[in-house]
All heavy atoms as an XYZ file, in Angstrom:
877
protein
N     -11.876    -13.774     11.272
C     -11.766    -13.462      9.849
C     -10.923    -12.193      9.682
O     -11.197    -11.179     10.293
C     -13.140    -13.245      9.241
C     -13.117    -12.955      7.749
C     -14.513    -12.777      7.185
O     -15.499    -12.843      7.909
N     -14.586    -12.556      5.891
N      -9.893    -12.302      8.858
C      -9.014    -11.161      8.620
C      -9.666    -10.232      7.601
O     -10.135    -10.668      6.549
C      -7.651    -11.628      8.125
C      -6.766    -10.423      7.810
C      -6.982    -12.522      9.154
N      -9.683     -8.963      7.929
C     -10.203     -7.959      7.006
C      -9.224     -6.807      6.901
O      -8.608     -6.416      7.902
C     -11.560     -7.438      7.474
C     -12.683     -8.451      7.383
C     -14.028     -7.857      7.721
O     -14.142     -7.015      8.601
N     -15.062     -8.273      7.001
N      -9.095     -6.273      5.706
C      -8.256     -5.106      5.472
C      -9.142     -4.009      4.880
O      -9.872     -4.263      3.914
C      -7.116     -5.420      4.507
C      -5.870     -6.084      5.085
C      -6.155     -7.522      5.488
C      -4.728     -6.033      4.084
N      -9.058     -2.844      5.452
C      -9.835     -1.701      4.979
C      -8.868     -0.620      4.530
O      -8.017     -0.174      5.302
C     -10.758     -1.165      6.079
C     -11.514      0.053      5.578
C     -11.742     -2.252      6.520
N      -9.004     -0.242      3.280
C      -8.130      0.773      2.692
C      -8.876      2.083      2.562
O     -10.093      2.109      2.368
C      -7.653      0.313      1.314
C      -6.893     -0.996      1.328
C      -7.147     -1.821      0.088
O      -8.313     -1.970     -0.308
O      -6.173     -2.334     -0.494
N      -8.135      3.147      2.610
C      -8.720      4.470      2.391
C      -7.664      5.409      1.852
O      -6.464      5.121      1.950
C      -9.314      5.013      3.696
O      -8.300      5.166      4.670
N      -8.117      6.502      1.284
C      -7.197      7.548      0.861
C      -6.988      7.695     -0.626
O      -6.283      8.602     -1.065
N      -7.555      6.834     -1.423
C      -7.387      6.979     -2.869
C      -8.196      8.151     -3.396
O      -8.941      8.800     -2.663
N      -8.029      8.436     -4.671
C      -8.778      9.524     -5.265
C      -8.096     10.082     -6.481
O      -7.202      9.464     -7.054
N      -8.538     11.262     -6.872
C      -8.022     11.946     -8.060
C      -7.128     13.101     -7.628
O      -7.488     13.889     -6.744
C      -9.196     12.471     -8.893
C      -8.848     13.357    -10.090
C      -8.070     12.563    -11.135
C     -10.129     13.941    -10.686
N      -5.967     13.193     -8.258
C      -5.033     14.260     -7.930
C      -4.304     14.662     -9.198
O      -4.151     13.851    -10.125
C      -4.034     13.789     -6.839
C      -3.155     12.658     -7.347
C      -3.204     14.935     -6.309
N      -3.866     15.894     -9.246
C      -3.096     16.358    -10.403
C      -1.651     15.901    -10.281
O      -1.144     15.670     -9.166
C      -3.157     17.869    -10.500
C      -4.501     18.409    -10.957
C      -4.453     19.895    -11.223
O      -3.684     20.640    -10.615
N      -5.281     20.352    -12.166
N      -1.004     15.801    -11.410
C       0.411     15.442    -11.423
C       1.204     16.413    -10.555
O       0.952     17.627    -10.577
C       0.943     15.455    -12.853
N       2.107     15.848     -9.770
C       2.881     16.650     -8.845
C       2.282     16.732     -7.459
O       2.943     17.191     -6.521
N       1.055     16.278     -7.332
C       0.373     16.325     -6.060
C       0.702     15.141     -5.169
O       1.557     14.306     -5.491
N      -0.007     15.071     -4.040
C       0.240     14.034     -3.034
C      -1.065     13.388     -2.591
O      -2.126     14.013     -2.622
C       0.926     14.637     -1.807
O       2.178     15.199     -2.136
N      -0.950     12.150     -2.191
C      -2.038     11.417     -1.554
C      -1.454     10.538     -0.461
O      -0.288     10.155     -0.525
C      -2.780     10.530     -2.561
C      -3.763     11.191     -3.534
C      -4.266     10.144     -4.524
C      -4.922     11.825     -2.798
N      -2.291     10.208      0.499
C      -1.873      9.312      1.577
C      -2.876      8.175      1.680
O      -4.052      8.414      1.919
C      -1.795     10.059      2.906
C      -1.233      9.239      4.056
C      -1.057     10.131      5.268
N      -0.386      9.471      6.376
C      -0.981      9.159      7.528
N      -2.266      9.433      7.703
N      -0.288      8.597      8.500
N      -2.384      6.967      1.489
C      -3.211      5.786      1.634
C      -3.049      5.216      3.044
O      -1.964      5.262      3.612
C      -2.828      4.714      0.612
C      -2.878      5.115     -0.861
C      -2.568      3.890     -1.742
C      -4.213      5.708     -1.239
N      -4.138      4.683      3.546
C      -4.113      4.005      4.835
C      -4.683      2.605      4.678
O      -5.545      2.375      3.818
C      -4.933      4.776      5.869
O      -4.417      6.056      6.091
N      -4.217      1.716      5.511
C      -4.710      0.339      5.499
C      -4.788     -0.130      6.933
O      -3.795     -0.061      7.661
C      -3.777     -0.545      4.687
S      -4.245     -2.290      4.657
N      -5.948     -0.613      7.327
C      -6.150     -1.122      8.679
C      -6.563     -2.579      8.602
O      -7.527     -2.914      7.916
C      -7.217     -0.307      9.391
N      -5.835     -3.418      9.310
C      -6.123     -4.848      9.320
C      -6.742     -5.239     10.650
O      -6.346     -4.737     11.701
C      -4.852     -5.650      9.064
N      -7.709     -6.131     10.597
C      -8.325     -6.656     11.815
C      -8.473     -8.160     11.703
O      -8.445     -8.710     10.594
C      -9.700     -6.016     12.047
O     -10.573     -6.318     10.964
N      -8.614     -8.815     12.840
C      -8.782    -10.263     12.839
C      -7.491    -11.049     12.817
O      -7.521    -12.280     12.735
N      -6.355    -10.362     12.878
C      -5.075    -11.060     12.880
C      -4.768    -11.606     14.271
O      -5.086    -10.967     15.271
C      -3.957    -10.114     12.454
C      -3.955     -9.671     10.997
C      -2.984     -8.516     10.800
C      -3.574    -10.831     10.082
N      -4.098    -12.746     14.315
C      -3.705    -13.296     15.603
C      -2.222    -13.083     15.870
O      -1.692    -13.561     16.872
C      -4.053    -14.775     15.693
C      -3.369    -15.612     14.623
O      -2.598    -15.038     13.824
O      -3.611    -16.836     14.583
N      -1.563    -12.410     14.946
C      -0.160    -12.074     15.140
C       0.170    -10.894     14.251
O      -0.636    -10.492     13.410
C       0.744    -13.257     14.794
O       0.786    -13.449     13.384
N       1.351    -10.366     14.419
C       1.792     -9.281     13.563
C       2.182     -9.847     12.203
O       2.200    -11.071     11.991
C       2.976     -8.555     14.199
C       3.099     -7.129     13.708
O       2.402     -6.760     12.735
O       3.908     -6.371     14.287
N       2.475     -8.961     11.288
C       2.878     -9.391      9.967
C       3.499     -8.244      9.208
O       3.489     -7.104      9.669
N       4.043     -8.559      8.079
C       4.510     -7.500      7.207
C       3.319     -6.953      6.427
O       2.342     -7.662      6.195
C       5.584     -8.021      6.244
O       5.061     -9.076      5.450
N       3.405     -5.704      6.041
C       2.307     -5.059      5.310
C       2.865     -4.274      4.140
O       4.055     -3.955      4.104
C       1.507     -4.130      6.239
C       0.813     -4.840      7.380
S      -0.205     -3.728      8.397
C      -1.588     -3.416      7.282
N       2.015     -3.966      3.213
C       2.464     -3.173      2.084
C       1.375     -2.999      1.056
O       0.208     -3.305      1.300
N       1.812     -2.486     -0.079
C       0.908     -2.267     -1.197
C       1.512     -2.798     -2.502
O       2.710     -2.639     -2.736
C       0.633     -0.770     -1.399
C      -0.428     -0.196     -0.537
C      -1.752     -0.050     -0.836
C      -0.255      0.351      0.772
N      -2.408      0.541      0.209
C      -1.521      0.802      1.210
C       0.829      0.508      1.610
C      -1.724      1.387      2.451
C       0.645      1.078      2.849
C      -0.618      1.512      3.257
N       0.649     -3.344     -3.309
C       0.921     -3.587     -4.702
C      -0.062     -2.711     -5.498
O      -1.046     -2.225     -4.963
C       0.691     -5.055     -5.077
C       1.836     -5.970     -4.741
C       2.056     -6.391     -3.431
C       2.705     -6.435     -5.736
C       3.115     -7.245     -3.130
C       3.757     -7.279     -5.431
C       3.949     -7.676     -4.129
O       4.986     -8.518     -3.831
N       0.235     -2.551     -6.757
C      -0.695     -1.831     -7.614
C      -0.804     -2.522     -8.965
O       0.095     -3.231     -9.390
C      -0.275     -0.369     -7.811
C       1.000     -0.181     -8.632
C       1.403      1.299     -8.635
N       2.604      1.520     -9.454
C       3.246      2.692     -9.527
N       2.812      3.738     -8.820
N       4.305      2.814    -10.286
N      -1.940     -2.284     -9.606
C      -2.161     -2.807    -10.946
C      -2.745     -1.706    -11.794
O      -3.848     -1.223    -11.502
C      -3.095     -4.017    -10.933
C      -3.200     -4.676    -12.307
C      -4.264     -5.776    -12.323
N      -3.937     -6.866    -11.443
C      -3.170     -7.895    -11.777
N      -2.648     -7.949    -12.995
N      -2.948     -8.881    -10.934
N      -2.009     -1.339    -12.818
C      -2.485     -0.331    -13.769
C      -3.169     -1.035    -14.937
O      -2.881     -2.202    -15.208
C      -1.322      0.515    -14.266
N      -4.053     -0.351    -15.624
C      -4.750     -0.974    -16.762
C      -3.770     -1.529    -17.785
O      -2.852     -0.826    -18.224
C      -5.568      0.187    -17.351
C      -5.786      1.110    -16.208
C      -4.528      1.027    -15.383
N      -3.937     -2.793    -18.129
C      -3.102     -3.403    -19.132
C      -1.707     -3.777    -18.676
O      -0.875     -4.196    -19.485
N      -1.437     -3.634    -17.392
C      -0.102     -3.925    -16.877
C      -0.169     -4.992    -15.804
O      -1.218     -5.252    -15.212
C       0.561     -2.663    -16.331
C       0.828     -1.605    -17.379
C       1.615     -0.452    -16.789
C       1.944      0.592    -17.850
N       2.725      1.729    -17.285
N       0.980     -5.575    -15.524
C       1.049     -6.565    -14.465
C       1.089     -5.891    -13.100
O       1.470     -4.728    -12.961
C       2.310     -7.430    -14.649
C       2.254     -8.347    -15.852
C       3.436     -9.303    -15.906
O       4.508     -8.999    -15.408
N       3.234    -10.460    -16.501
N       0.724     -6.660    -12.104
C       0.805     -6.168    -10.742
C       2.260     -5.907    -10.383
O       3.149     -6.677    -10.758
C       0.210     -7.219     -9.800
C       0.100     -6.778     -8.354
C      -0.403     -7.905     -7.483
N       0.569     -8.973     -7.342
C       0.409    -10.026     -6.569
N      -0.723    -10.181     -5.908
N       1.339    -10.937     -6.484
N       2.496     -4.831     -9.654
C       3.862     -4.537     -9.242
C       3.892     -4.100     -7.785
O       2.940     -3.492     -7.275
C       4.485     -3.447    -10.126
C       3.861     -2.085    -10.010
C       4.654     -0.998    -10.716
O       5.873     -1.148    -10.899
O       4.033      0.025    -11.084
N       5.006     -4.394     -7.147
C       5.213     -3.984     -5.768
C       5.357     -2.478     -5.709
O       6.112     -1.886     -6.482
C       6.459     -4.637     -5.190
C       6.888     -4.131     -3.818
C       5.907     -4.588     -2.744
C       8.305     -4.598     -3.506
N       4.646     -1.863     -4.760
C       4.821     -0.443     -4.497
C       5.747     -0.271     -3.303
O       6.782      0.380     -3.385
C       3.478      0.251     -4.231
C       3.689      1.724     -3.909
C       2.541      0.077     -5.419
N       5.361     -0.850     -2.175
C       6.164     -0.724     -0.957
C       5.770     -1.810      0.012
O       4.612     -2.256      0.020
C       5.983      0.657     -0.315
N       6.707     -2.220      0.834
C       6.458     -3.226      1.851
C       7.265     -2.886      3.084
O       8.358     -2.322      2.990
C       6.816     -4.612      1.334
N       6.737     -3.260      4.243
C       7.430     -2.985      5.503
C       7.170     -4.124      6.469
O       6.056     -4.642      6.572
C       6.972     -1.634      6.106
C       7.773     -1.297      7.358
C       5.485     -1.616      6.368
C       7.566      0.138      7.841
N       8.208     -4.549      7.180
C       8.069     -5.578      8.193
C       7.865     -4.935      9.549
O       8.066     -3.741      9.730
C       9.308     -6.475      8.236
O      10.411     -5.702      8.750
C       9.672     -7.000      6.855
N       7.501     -5.753     10.519
C       7.319     -5.220     11.873
C       8.651     -4.752     12.455
O       8.683     -3.913     13.349
C       6.680     -6.262     12.789
O       7.489     -7.417     12.853
N       9.738     -5.285     11.934
C      11.051     -4.846     12.384
C      11.549     -3.608     11.693
O      12.630     -3.103     12.009
N      10.760     -3.103     10.746
C      11.120     -1.858     10.092
C      11.884     -2.000      8.794
O      12.311     -0.992      8.208
N      12.061     -3.225      8.325
C      12.714     -3.388      7.025
C      11.738     -2.933      5.944
O      10.583     -3.332      5.931
C      13.106     -4.840      6.791
C      13.709     -5.073      5.441
C      15.040     -4.779      5.210
C      12.946     -5.561      4.393
C      15.600     -4.975      3.942
C      13.491     -5.766      3.137
C      14.822     -5.472      2.912
N      12.225     -2.119      4.998
C      11.372     -1.519      3.975
C      11.911     -1.826      2.586
O      13.127     -1.824      2.364
C      11.276      0.004      4.181
C      10.510      0.331      5.468
C      10.604      0.682      2.995
C      10.503      1.793      5.831
N      11.000     -2.058      1.683
C      11.346     -2.267      0.290
C      10.391     -1.449     -0.567
O       9.199     -1.380     -0.279
C      11.234     -3.750     -0.080
C      11.840     -4.071     -1.428
O      12.683     -3.287     -1.919
O      11.471     -5.112     -2.006
N      10.936     -0.828     -1.603
C      10.125     -0.036     -2.530
C      10.316     -0.528     -3.956
O      11.404     -0.982     -4.325
C      10.530      1.441     -2.487
C      10.223      2.156     -1.211
C      11.223      2.459     -0.294
C       8.926      2.552     -0.912
C      10.934      3.123      0.880
C       8.631      3.225      0.259
C       9.642      3.507      1.158
O       9.349      4.167      2.321
N       9.262     -0.385     -4.736
C       9.412     -0.629     -6.145
C      10.285      0.456     -6.757
O      10.272      1.606     -6.295
N      11.021      0.114     -7.789
C      11.972      1.068     -8.374
C      11.294      2.342     -8.854
O      11.861      3.430     -8.760
C      12.710      0.413     -9.546
C      13.700     -0.641     -9.089
O      14.094     -0.629     -7.901
O      14.094     -1.484     -9.916
N      10.084      2.223     -9.344
C       9.420      3.380     -9.939
C       8.928      4.397     -8.905
O       8.568      5.521     -9.269
C       8.244      2.920    -10.812
O       7.288      2.238    -10.017
N       8.930      4.017     -7.642
C       8.405      4.941     -6.611
C       9.465      5.375     -5.621
O       9.186      6.200     -4.745
C       7.209      4.325     -5.863
C       6.144      3.851     -6.841
C       7.635      3.190     -4.942
N      10.660      4.833     -5.727
C      11.719      5.189     -4.777
C      11.983      6.688     -4.808
O      12.065      7.299     -5.876
C      12.998      4.420     -5.108
C      12.947      2.962     -4.747
C      14.233      2.229     -5.120
C      14.151      0.760     -4.737
N      15.361      0.015     -5.160
N      12.080      7.264     -3.618
C      12.327      8.692     -3.508
C      11.061      9.534     -3.525
O      11.114     10.737     -3.235
N       9.937      8.917     -3.861
C       8.677      9.686     -3.918
C       7.648      9.168     -2.920
O       6.836      9.948     -2.417
C       8.085      9.601     -5.329
C       8.977     10.165     -6.410
C       8.264     10.198     -7.767
N       7.904      8.876     -8.234
C       6.655      8.499     -8.520
N       5.648      9.355     -8.385
N       6.407      7.268     -8.960
N       7.653      7.877     -2.654
C       6.690      7.272     -1.750
C       7.377      6.871     -0.451
O       8.546      6.484     -0.450
C       6.071      6.023     -2.376
C       5.154      6.290     -3.539
C       5.062      7.536     -4.147
C       4.368      5.261     -4.041
C       4.219      7.767     -5.226
C       3.521      5.461     -5.120
C       3.458      6.718     -5.709
N       6.614      6.935      0.642
C       7.138      6.532      1.941
C       6.099      5.677      2.642
O       4.932      6.063      2.753
C       7.447      7.756      2.817
O       8.392      8.595      2.142
C       8.050      7.320      4.151
N       6.528      4.521      3.128
C       5.636      3.623      3.849
C       5.969      3.655      5.328
O       7.131      3.811      5.710
C       5.729      2.181      3.292
C       4.633      1.297      3.886
C       7.116      1.580      3.533
C       4.512     -0.067      3.219
N       4.937      3.541      6.140
C       5.123      3.473      7.585
C       4.122      2.472      8.147
O       3.090      2.210      7.521
C       4.930      4.847      8.214
N       4.427      1.950      9.312
C       3.557      0.916      9.905
C       3.437      1.141     11.392
O       4.424      1.432     12.067
C       4.157     -0.465      9.617
C       3.329     -1.647     10.092
C       3.964     -2.939      9.596
C       3.183     -4.167     10.028
N       3.313     -4.452     11.456
N       2.226      1.021     11.876
C       1.948      1.090     13.301
C       1.764     -0.332     13.778
O       0.702     -0.931     13.594
C       0.686      1.909     13.547
C       0.378      2.059     15.024
O       0.912      1.277     15.822
O      -0.385      2.965     15.377
N       2.793     -0.920     14.367
C       2.744     -2.341     14.700
C       1.633     -2.678     15.680
O       0.957     -3.684     15.538
C       4.094     -2.786     15.272
C       5.165     -2.832     14.196
O       4.861     -3.020     13.024
N       6.402     -2.678     14.589
N       1.428     -1.864     16.661
C       0.446     -2.187     17.683
C      -0.987     -2.156     17.193
O      -1.859     -2.806     17.771
N      -1.235     -1.445     16.115
C      -2.593     -1.261     15.616
C      -2.820     -1.946     14.281
O      -3.906     -1.833     13.728
C      -2.884      0.242     15.459
C      -2.850      1.032     16.751
C      -3.956      0.624     17.700
O      -5.046      0.277     17.197
O      -3.738      0.644     18.930
N      -1.843     -2.656     13.756
C      -1.957     -3.309     12.459
C      -2.416     -2.319     11.382
O      -3.342     -2.584     10.617
C      -2.928     -4.489     12.506
C      -2.532     -5.549     13.498
C      -3.432     -5.996     14.464
C      -1.258     -6.107     13.491
C      -3.070     -6.961     15.379
C      -0.885     -7.080     14.411
C      -1.805     -7.491     15.353
O      -1.441     -8.446     16.258
N      -1.789     -1.186     11.351
C      -2.079     -0.167     10.351
C      -0.818      0.173      9.565
O       0.274      0.172     10.128
C      -2.610      1.107     11.011
C      -3.977      0.972     11.669
C      -4.383      2.267     12.340
N      -5.680      2.151     12.990
C      -6.823      2.420     12.385
N      -6.827      2.819     11.127
N      -7.962      2.291     13.043
N      -1.025      0.456      8.301
C       0.080      0.896      7.463
C      -0.358      2.118      6.681
O      -1.552      2.315      6.416
C       0.526     -0.214      6.515
N       0.639      2.924      6.322
C       0.361      4.173      5.630
C       1.325      4.307      4.463
O       2.501      3.932      4.566
C       0.535      5.357      6.576
C      -0.228      5.207      7.863
C       0.365      4.648      8.980
C      -1.558      5.610      7.944
C      -0.349      4.494     10.162
C      -2.270      5.466      9.124
C      -1.667      4.901     10.224
O      -2.382      4.755     11.384
N       0.826      4.859      3.376
C       1.666      5.093      2.210
C       1.522      6.560      1.809
O       0.462      6.957      1.331
C       1.271      4.177      1.054
C       2.144      4.276     -0.187
C       3.543      3.722      0.110
C       1.519      3.502     -1.355
N       2.568      7.316      2.041
C       2.584      8.717      1.623
C       3.148      8.772      0.221
O       4.282      8.354     -0.018
C       3.446      9.547      2.578
C       3.548     11.011      2.194
C       2.213     11.731      2.310
O       1.450     11.497      3.252
N       1.905     12.601      1.363
N       2.351      9.304     -0.695
C       2.732      9.359     -2.100
C       2.884     10.811     -2.521
O       1.909     11.563     -2.517
C       1.678      8.659     -2.965
C       1.401      7.233     -2.536
S       0.267      6.365     -3.643
C      -1.238      7.292     -3.368
N       4.102     11.187     -2.840
C       4.397     12.558     -3.262
C       4.857     12.582     -4.708
O       5.232     11.561     -5.271
C       5.479     13.161     -2.364
C       5.060     13.273     -0.923
O       3.880     13.449     -0.608
N       6.016     13.159     -0.013
N       4.841     13.757     -5.277
C       5.292     13.942     -6.668
C       4.647     12.927     -7.591
O       5.319     12.278     -8.406
C       6.831     13.834     -6.741
O       7.441     14.782     -5.903
N       3.355     12.791     -7.463
C       2.641     11.782     -8.243
C       2.691     12.082     -9.735
O       2.686     13.243    -10.159
C       1.197     11.682     -7.766
C       1.031     10.921     -6.449
C      -0.298     11.247     -5.781
C       1.146      9.425     -6.687
N       2.750     11.003    -10.498
C       2.832     11.088    -11.952
C       1.630     10.366    -12.558
O       1.064      9.461    -11.932
C       4.111     10.414    -12.437
C       5.390     10.945    -11.817
C       6.587     10.127    -12.278
C       7.877     10.618    -11.641
N       9.043      9.810    -12.082
N       1.266     10.715    -13.774
C       0.149      9.999    -14.418
C       0.375      8.483    -14.458
O      -0.598      7.719    -14.346
C       0.123     10.602    -15.822
C       0.632     11.988    -15.635
C       1.704     11.861    -14.584
N       1.617      8.055    -14.570
C       1.887      6.625    -14.617
C       1.709      5.933    -13.267
O       1.808      4.712    -13.168
C       3.303      6.349    -15.155
C       4.398      7.143    -14.498
C       4.759      8.393    -15.284
O       3.839      9.101    -15.752
O       5.968      8.660    -15.407
N       1.455      6.701    -12.218
C       1.121      6.116    -10.931
C      -0.361      5.727    -10.855
O      -0.785      5.103     -9.871
C       1.427      7.085     -9.795
C       2.901      7.351     -9.632
O       3.694      6.392     -9.711
O       3.283      8.522     -9.418
N      -1.123      6.094    -11.852
C      -2.537      5.747    -11.883
C      -2.710      4.231    -11.885
O      -2.161      3.533    -12.733
C      -3.213      6.339    -13.133
O      -3.186      7.768    -13.043
C      -4.659      5.876    -13.245
N      -3.455      3.741    -10.904
C      -3.627      2.303    -10.745
C      -4.590      2.039     -9.589
O      -4.935      2.958     -8.839
C      -2.284      1.628    -10.455
N      -4.984      0.795     -9.466
C      -5.659      0.345     -8.251
C      -4.581     -0.152     -7.299
O      -3.754     -0.992     -7.679
C      -6.686     -0.754     -8.542
C      -7.327     -1.235     -7.241
C      -7.746     -0.261     -9.503
N      -4.599      0.371     -6.103
C      -3.605      0.031     -5.092
C      -4.232     -0.942     -4.086
O      -5.292     -0.666     -3.521
C      -3.124      1.290     -4.377
C      -2.200      2.135     -5.223
C      -2.671      2.795     -6.359
C      -0.849      2.259     -4.902
C      -1.829      3.557     -7.146
C       0.003      3.021     -5.680
C      -0.488      3.663     -6.803
O       0.361      4.415     -7.587
N      -3.541     -2.060     -3.902
C      -4.040     -3.109     -3.020
C      -3.133     -3.231     -1.806
O      -1.922     -3.461     -1.941
C      -4.072     -4.452     -3.749
C      -5.018     -4.492     -4.919
C      -4.590     -4.177     -6.205
C      -6.358     -4.853     -4.741
C      -5.454     -4.211     -7.279
C      -7.230     -4.888     -5.816
C      -6.775     -4.564     -7.072
O      -7.637     -4.608     -8.138
N      -3.736     -3.122     -0.646
C      -3.005     -3.347      0.595
C      -2.980     -4.845      0.909
O      -3.947     -5.572      0.608
C      -3.694     -2.596      1.726
S      -2.955     -2.887      3.346
N      -1.896     -5.300      1.488
C      -1.826     -6.702      1.907
C      -1.141     -6.787      3.261
O      -0.406     -5.896      3.670
C      -1.061     -7.540      0.870
C       0.435     -7.399      0.966
C       1.197     -8.260      1.766
C       1.088     -6.393      0.283
C       2.568     -8.090      1.864
C       2.452     -6.227      0.379
C       3.184     -7.076      1.174
O       4.539     -6.915      1.287
N      -1.380     -7.886      3.925
C      -0.636     -8.234      5.130
C      -0.254     -9.703      5.026
O      -1.051    -10.527      4.602
C      -1.461     -7.961      6.417
C      -2.755     -8.744      6.415
C      -0.655     -8.291      7.659
N       0.967    -10.001      5.354
C       1.430    -11.383      5.409
C       1.602    -11.752      6.873
O       2.473    -11.217      7.558
C       2.735    -11.585      4.655
C       3.173    -13.044      4.597
C       4.435    -13.243      3.801
O       5.521    -12.855      4.231
N       4.303    -13.820      2.623
N       0.761    -12.672      7.314
C       0.757    -13.037      8.726
C       2.022    -13.806      9.102
O       2.434    -14.726      8.385
C      -0.463    -13.895      9.033
O      -0.371    -14.447     10.323
N       2.626    -13.449     10.222
C       3.794    -14.189     10.710
C       3.397    -15.533     11.305
O       4.219    -16.442     11.370
C       4.530    -13.366     11.760
C       5.237    -12.154     11.215
C       5.478    -11.044     12.021
C       5.674    -12.093      9.897
C       6.126     -9.933     11.533
C       6.317    -10.973      9.400
C       6.545     -9.904     10.228
O       7.179     -8.790      9.735
N       2.144    -15.670     11.719
C       1.761    -16.921     12.382
C       1.494    -18.039     11.386
O       1.811    -19.191     11.654
C       0.532    -16.704     13.259
O      -0.588    -16.366     12.459
N       0.919    -17.716     10.226
C       0.599    -18.786      9.282
C       1.155    -18.556      7.882
O       0.989    -19.398      6.994
C      -0.919    -19.005      9.193
C      -1.664    -17.787      8.704
O      -1.090    -16.884      8.100
N      -2.965    -17.717      8.973
N       1.810    -17.427      7.663
C       2.430    -17.162      6.379
C       1.479    -16.788      5.265
O       1.894    -16.574      4.113
N       0.204    -16.700      5.558
C      -0.765    -16.378      4.512
C      -0.781    -14.898      4.195
O      -0.508    -14.058      5.051
C      -2.174    -16.816      4.948
C      -2.411    -18.296      4.956
C      -3.869    -18.600      5.296
N      -4.786    -17.971      4.345
C      -6.099    -17.994      4.466
N      -6.657    -18.606      5.501
N      -6.862    -17.424      3.585
N      -1.124    -14.614      2.934
C      -1.321    -13.230      2.509
C      -2.810    -12.908      2.523
O      -3.630    -13.698      2.043
C      -0.779    -13.014      1.094
C       0.728    -13.114      1.025
O       1.383    -12.929      2.067
O       1.256    -13.385     -0.071
N      -3.125    -11.762      3.047
C      -4.504    -11.267      3.048
C      -4.526     -9.940      2.298
O      -3.592     -9.136      2.439
C      -5.025    -11.082      4.471
C      -5.003    -12.346      5.291
C      -3.907    -12.678      6.079
C      -6.084    -13.228      5.261
C      -3.875    -13.838      6.823
C      -6.063    -14.393      6.009
C      -4.965    -14.688      6.784
O      -4.942    -15.856      7.509
N      -5.587     -9.726      1.531
C      -5.644     -8.569      0.642
C      -6.864     -7.713      0.881
O      -7.941     -8.216      1.204
C      -5.667     -9.051     -0.816
C      -4.411     -9.728     -1.227
C      -4.110    -11.047     -1.105
C      -3.261     -9.111     -1.814
N      -2.845    -11.292     -1.585
C      -2.309    -10.128     -2.017
C      -2.949     -7.798     -2.186
C      -1.057     -9.865     -2.577
C      -1.711     -7.551     -2.741
C      -0.784     -8.564     -2.936
N      -6.669     -6.402      0.695
C      -7.796     -5.498      0.672
C      -8.462     -5.508     -0.692
O      -7.994     -6.147     -1.631
N      -9.568     -4.776     -0.797
C     -10.326     -4.763     -2.044
C      -9.728     -3.825     -3.073
O     -10.098     -3.880     -4.253
C     -11.770     -4.356     -1.759
C     -12.521     -5.387     -0.928
C     -13.967     -4.964     -0.688
C     -14.712     -6.024      0.104
N     -16.116     -5.629      0.343
N      -8.822     -2.961     -2.642
C      -8.187     -2.039     -3.562
C      -8.802     -0.654     -3.515
O      -9.994     -0.494     -3.264
N      -7.957      0.325     -3.761
C      -8.422      1.708     -3.829
C      -7.810      2.352     -5.073
O      -6.633      2.155     -5.365
C      -8.053      2.482     -2.551
O      -8.617      3.789     -2.603
C      -6.545      2.623     -2.378
N      -8.628      3.088     -5.795
C      -8.187      3.654     -7.066
C      -7.481      4.991     -6.844
O      -7.999      5.882     -6.156
C      -9.387      3.865     -7.995
C      -9.097      4.521     -9.346
C      -8.155      3.657    -10.178
C     -10.402      4.775    -10.097
N      -6.313      5.101     -7.435
C      -5.567      6.356     -7.465
C      -5.474      6.796     -8.923
O      -4.978      6.045     -9.772
C      -4.159      6.185     -6.867
C      -3.327      7.439     -7.093
C      -4.256      5.864     -5.382
N      -5.946      7.998     -9.199
C      -5.903      8.548    -10.549
C      -5.127      9.850    -10.528
O      -5.460     10.755     -9.762
C      -7.318      8.796    -11.094
O      -8.071      7.578    -11.042
C      -7.260      9.286    -12.533
N      -4.096      9.907    -11.354
C      -3.257     11.095    -11.440
C      -3.452     11.715    -12.814
O      -3.118     11.090    -13.826
C      -1.779     10.771    -11.190
C      -0.949     12.057    -11.178
C      -1.612     10.015     -9.885
N      -3.970     12.917    -12.834
C      -4.218     13.597    -14.107
C      -3.011     14.442    -14.516
O      -2.298     14.966    -13.668
C      -5.461     14.467    -13.995
O      -5.261     15.488    -13.041
N      -2.825     14.549    -15.819
C      -1.673     15.323    -16.315
C      -2.031     16.776    -16.519
O      -3.165     17.178    -16.433
C      -1.192     14.709    -17.629
O      -2.238     14.697    -18.571
């Protein structure tokens, strides 16, 4: 059974930083990993994604402020979030897309709140 455990969310003032972590277990192969977020009243949006080969994609609203990294051997991903803005407030969901079966697996989400 694939499980994803997220950590690192919380409350921070605007301009501050947070680091999210995501650890996946139960995978039988590597996969791409990343985060989406959903803010109240808004649609889900891509935050960042990274493949095992190191290809990275960021959502337009976080480019230049967020950095994603992945530890391939440990199925862990990290999201360093700097210069946080109130509009970054959302529930952040970690996912992994398995290379062996193409399925997406999701974490339960972690809340990030940025106060102005």
